BADOPA-914334 format. One line per 4 residues: number of its first residue (from 1); their letters; for each residue x, y, z of C-alpha. Coordinates in nm, 3 decimals, decimal comma. Layout:
REM BADOPA-914334
NUM) a) X:Y:Z; ...
***
This chain:
REM BADOPA-914334
1) mskq) 8,047:0,743:-3,350; 7,896:0,550:-3,062; 7,595:0,695:-2,888; 7,661:0,875:-2,562
5) lrlp) 7,540:0,678:-2,265; 7,269:0,860:-2,074; 7,305:0,802:-1,703; 7,001:0,833:-1,474
9) kpwy) 6,989:1,145:-1,261; 7,062:1,092:-0,893; 6,757:1,081:-0,663; 6,816:1,432:-0,530
13) nrlv) 6,780:1,582:-0,878; 6,442:1,431:-0,943; 6,156:1,668:-1,007; 5,968:1,691:-0,677
17) kaii) 5,598:1,766:-0,713; 5,471:1,676:-0,366; 5,600:1,693:-0,009; 5,447:1,467:0,255
21) fdcf) 5,489:1,550:0,625; 5,469:1,327:0,929; 5,282:1,469:1,228; 5,437:1,356:1,558
25) gvlt) 5,795:1,471:1,589; 5,761:1,698:1,285; 5,446:1,909:1,313; 5,444:1,848:1,686
29) tdiw) 5,622:1,659:1,961; 5,606:1,279:1,946; 5,393:1,205:2,250; 5,442:0,828:2,241
33) lafc) 5,821:0,858:2,219; 5,819:1,112:2,501; 5,620:0,863:2,710; 5,869:0,584:2,631
37) dglp) 6,167:0,808:2,706; 6,029:0,873:3,053; 5,999:0,506:3,146; 6,254:0,335:3,373
41) rgtn) 6,538:0,137:3,221; 6,455:-0,227:3,159; 6,091:-0,155:3,068; 5,956:-0,388:2,798
45) lvea) 5,930:-0,131:2,519; 5,921:-0,388:2,238; 5,587:-0,533:2,340; 5,453:-0,191:2,440
49) saln) 5,543:-0,053:2,097; 5,374:-0,354:1,935; 5,056:-0,263:2,123; 5,091:0,098:2,009
53) kayd) 5,120:-0,013:1,645; 4,818:-0,240:1,677; 4,621:0,048:1,825; 4,728:0,282:1,544
57) kgii) 4,607:0,024:1,290; 4,270:0,006:1,464; 4,319:-0,362:1,549; 4,271:-0,321:1,924
61) sydd) 4,062:-0,083:2,132; 4,201:0,197:2,345; 4,105:0,006:2,659; 4,308:-0,297:2,546
65) frdg) 4,599:-0,072:2,449; 4,588:0,121:2,779; 4,556:-0,187:2,998; 4,825:-0,375:2,805
69) vkel) 5,075:-0,090:2,828; 4,998:-0,046:3,198; 5,066:-0,416:3,258; 5,395:-0,401:3,064
73) tgqf) 5,530:-0,067:3,187; 5,351:0,004:3,512; 5,217:0,332:3,370; 4,914:0,429:3,168
77) ppdl) 4,999:0,560:2,818; 4,897:0,908:2,699; 4,547:0,935:2,558; 4,555:1,152:2,246
81) eslh) 4,179:1,187:2,244; 4,191:1,368:2,579; 4,456:1,615:2,466; 4,398:1,960:2,325
85) gsdv) 4,611:2,143:2,071; 4,748:2,366:2,343; 4,874:2,064:2,539; 5,137:1,976:2,279
89) vknh) 5,403:2,184:2,108; 5,285:2,285:1,761; 5,560:2,359:1,511; 5,425:2,695:1,394
93) alld) 5,744:2,785:1,209; 5,720:2,470:1,000; 5,353:2,532:0,929; 5,449:2,879:0,805
97) liqt) 5,709:2,721:0,577; 5,449:2,473:0,449; 5,229:2,770:0,360; 5,512:2,895:0,137
101) lkth) 5,584:2,553:-0,009; 5,217:2,505:-0,096; 5,243:2,766:-0,373; 5,480:2,532:-0,562
105) ykig) 5,411:2,180:-0,436; 5,128:1,950:-0,343; 5,133:1,897:0,033; 5,040:1,576:0,212
109) lmsn) 5,023:1,455:0,572; 5,080:1,094:0,674; 5,067:0,972:1,032; 5,047:0,661:1,245
113) issd) 4,757:0,759:1,468; 4,461:0,579:1,620; 4,196:0,853:1,602; 4,087:1,176:1,429
117) wits) 4,280:1,385:1,684; 4,484:1,565:1,416; 4,175:1,707:1,247; 3,944:1,736:1,547
121) efls) 4,188:1,877:1,802; 4,536:1,958:1,675; 4,519:2,141:1,342; 4,286:2,436:1,303
125) peeq) 4,051:2,438:1,001; 4,281:2,691:0,833; 4,588:2,475:0,898; 4,414:2,168:0,761
129) llfd) 4,369:2,351:0,431; 4,749:2,347:0,393; 4,727:1,975:0,318; 4,592:1,843:-0,010
133) smvl) 4,562:1,494:0,134; 4,592:1,317:0,469; 4,665:0,947:0,507; 4,596:0,840:0,866
137) syev) 4,672:0,487:0,978; 4,348:0,426:1,166; 4,150:0,506:0,852; 4,349:0,293:0,609
141) gmik) 4,445:0,000:0,835; 4,817:0,035:0,766; 5,110:0,192:0,947; 5,446:0,322:0,835
145) pdar) 5,680:0,181:0,713; 5,435:-0,030:0,509; 5,517:0,057:0,147; 5,147:0,054:0,058
149) myil) 5,090:0,353:0,283; 5,347:0,565:0,098; 5,208:0,455:-0,239; 4,855:0,543:-0,128
153) acer) 4,972:0,890:-0,023; 5,124:0,943:-0,368; 4,809:0,818:-0,540; 4,592:1,059:-0,344
157) lrva) 4,825:1,345:-0,436; 4,828:1,223:-0,798; 5,204:1,201:-0,825; 5,441:0,914:-0,895
161) phea) 5,648:0,794:-0,597; 5,970:0,937:-0,747; 5,798:1,277:-0,760; 5,727:1,279:-0,385
165) lmvd) 5,935:1,365:-0,079; 5,864:1,222:0,267; 5,961:1,421:0,577; 5,973:1,216:0,898
169) drme) 6,157:1,225:1,231; 6,188:0,845:1,244; 6,472:0,718:1,024; 6,302:0,382:0,978
173) yveg) 6,008:0,561:0,819; 6,234:0,770:0,596; 6,401:0,448:0,480; 6,058:0,295:0,424
177) area) 5,968:0,588:0,200; 6,289:0,550:0,002; 6,229:0,179:-0,043; 5,885:0,266:-0,183
181) glsg) 6,046:0,497:-0,439; 6,009:0,835:-0,268; 6,282:1,074:-0,165; 6,318:1,124:0,209
185) ihyq) 6,441:1,376:0,462; 6,509:1,282:0,823; 6,357:1,571:1,023; 6,555:1,672:1,331
189) dlrs) 6,495:2,046:1,358; 6,372:2,324:1,134; 6,715:2,467:1,054; 6,866:2,139:0,933
193) fkqq) 6,543:2,054:0,750; 6,552:2,378:0,554; 6,915:2,316:0,465; 6,840:1,965:0,338
197) lnel) 6,532:2,089:0,155; 6,727:2,367:-0,016; 6,989:2,117:-0,132; 6,725:1,876:-0,256
201) latn) 6,516:2,133:-0,440; 6,809:2,349:-0,550; 6,632:2,657:-0,414; 6,626:2,868:-0,099
205) y) 6,351:2,863:0,163
***
């Protein structure tokens, strides 16, 4: 009798040990995207976004970023370092869900950001304890969707890429996670996220 062929399990049946959350657009509103959405049609967003990425990597200073965006768009960009947690919409319901998830999974945070605003202004000390690791672009000199950033997040959480799930509101970053070997959920709102999460984890949250 020939041996039965063992087929690999599909990605959504993999054993998930860690869940990594994006910040802007997931834990809070995406301030940069909101700024871009408010610009007039025909604005050079490609070059402006390139400046934003360079700033997130720590390659250019805020002054260079601000002046460059002003020259390209006619408007000064938002300054995260001048914002306070109350000035943006915090996703409290998702943070409550993360508190529940933390009893079963390692929890990470990964964000393209140019400063320590997340820890110094946005998340309270108690909320920061929800996350076992944070990978912030300005600290590591990389930005999503660089595969090395996802791998680093997994290494810090001490899980293999196939054991990790990335949650992001930008589809290009979800695809980047999948290309690096992680599972991914495209975050749009809490209700659809919970539905996708329940299907992925075969449970009910």
